[in-house]
C-alpha positions as CSV (number, residue, x, y, z in Angstrom):
1,M,0.0,0.0,0.0
2,R,1.3,3.5,-0.9
3,D,1.8,6.1,1.8
4,H,0.0,9.4,1.3
5,S,0.7,12.8,2.8
6,Y,-1.9,15.4,3.4
7,F,-1.4,18.8,5.0
8,T,-3.6,21.1,6.9
9,Y,-2.1,24.6,6.7
10,I,-2.6,28.3,7.6
11,L,-1.6,31.2,5.4
12,T,-1.5,34.9,6.3
13,N,-0.5,38.2,4.7
14,R,1.5,39.4,7.7
15,P,2.1,38.6,11.4
16,N,-1.4,38.7,13.1
17,G,-3.0,39.4,9.8
18,T,-5.9,37.8,8.0
19,L,-5.8,34.0,8.3
20,Y,-6.8,31.3,5.8
21,T,-6.9,27.6,6.7
22,G,-6.7,24.9,4.0
23,V,-5.9,21.3,3.2
24,T,-3.9,19.8,0.4
25,N,-2.0,16.7,-0.7
26,D,0.9,18.8,-2.1
27,L,2.0,21.6,0.1
28,A,4.6,23.0,-2.2
29,R,2.3,23.1,-5.2
30,R,-0.5,24.7,-3.2
31,V,1.7,27.4,-1.7
32,V,2.9,28.3,-5.2
33,E,-0.7,28.4,-6.4
34,H,-1.6,30.8,-3.6
35,R,1.4,33.0,-4.3
36,E,0.7,33.2,-8.0
37,G,-3.0,34.0,-7.4
38,R,-4.3,30.8,-8.9
39,A,-6.0,29.7,-5.7
40,E,-9.3,30.8,-4.1
41,S,-10.4,34.4,-4.5
42,F,-10.2,34.9,-0.7
43,T,-6.5,34.3,-0.6
44,R,-5.9,36.3,-3.8
45,R,-8.1,39.2,-2.5
46,Y,-6.2,39.5,0.8
47,N,-2.8,38.6,-0.6
48,L,-2.4,35.5,1.7
49,H,0.8,33.8,0.7
50,R,2.8,33.5,3.9
51,L,2.8,29.9,5.2
52,V,2.8,30.2,9.0
53,W,1.6,26.8,10.2
54,F,1.1,23.3,8.8
55,E,0.4,19.8,10.0
56,L,1.1,16.5,8.3
57,H,-1.5,13.8,8.1
58,T,-1.6,10.3,6.5
59,D,-5.3,10.2,6.2
60,I,-7.2,12.7,4.1
61,R,-10.3,12.4,6.3
62,E,-8.2,13.4,9.3
63,A,-6.7,16.4,7.4
64,I,-10.2,17.6,6.3
65,L,-11.6,17.1,9.8
66,R,-8.7,19.1,11.3
67,E,-9.3,21.9,8.8
68,K,-13.0,22.1,9.6
69,R,-12.3,22.2,13.3
70,I,-9.7,24.9,13.0
71,K,-12.0,27.0,10.8
72,K,-14.6,26.9,13.6
73,W,-12.1,28.1,16.3
74,N,-11.9,31.6,17.5
75,R,-9.0,33.7,16.3
76,A,-7.2,33.6,19.6
77,W,-6.9,29.8,19.5
78,K,-5.6,29.9,16.0
79,V,-3.0,32.6,16.9
80,E,-1.9,30.5,19.9
81,M,-1.5,27.4,17.8
82,I,0.6,29.3,15.2
83,E,2.8,30.9,17.8
84,A,3.4,27.6,19.5
85,M,5.0,26.3,16.2
86,N,6.2,29.6,14.8
87,P,6.4,32.5,17.3
88,D,7.9,34.9,14.9
89,W,5.3,34.2,12.1
90,R,8.2,33.3,9.7
91,D,7.3,32.2,6.2
92,L,7.8,28.4,6.6
93,A,7.6,27.9,2.9
94,I,11.0,29.6,2.5
95,E,12.5,27.5,5.3
96,L,11.2,24.4,3.6
97,G,12.7,25.4,0.3
98,L,9.3,26.0,-1.4
């Protein structure tokens, strides 16, 4: 059986800026799509291209469930989760070589 990777991720336009939560099976491709404006109009409209948080899953159902749960959270919980992994709100895509 082939292993699969899925990612739940959060993008922003700046530290403590607008947040977008998504899910993908190819994080590199998806970040490029957001940066080139080929993704959802919400991310394009707010210039959301900085990857500030992500989580790896091996089951697409788990990744989607996590995305849905995070989208229902209040902003403070999302910020706390981001800052636990990335306190300086660095663009993780650059650090990952994306």
